[in-house]
Phi, psi and omega in degrees: 000138181275164178301318182298314180290322179295324178295316177297318179296317180296316180297317178298318177298316181295322178296312180297318179297315181294324177292321176297315179296323177298318183285330188250334186252297183203141184295341180286351175292348176298336178294331175294320176300315179298318180298315180298315179298317179295322179294318177299317181297311181292327181290335176296330182264326186259336184082359181269119178217113181301323180296317178296322179297318178295318180298321177296320179295330178276004172100004178288148181254151175284169178297323179295318179295321179293320179294319180295320180292329181282341181273344182266000000 
């Protein structure tokens, strides 16, 4: 799995988790949903995403890196 796909999966998971927590634990967990959405929005313009940076540090490769490795 590439960093890009893992980031989308992680963001989707966090949105679902925060909505579940909002419905079952406390209504203030809705702020986590807002934070995830705002982070996705800003990363579309800036390219800065802390989750992606962590995934890269743990050794995940981007789609471009995976494509380059497959051509050699």
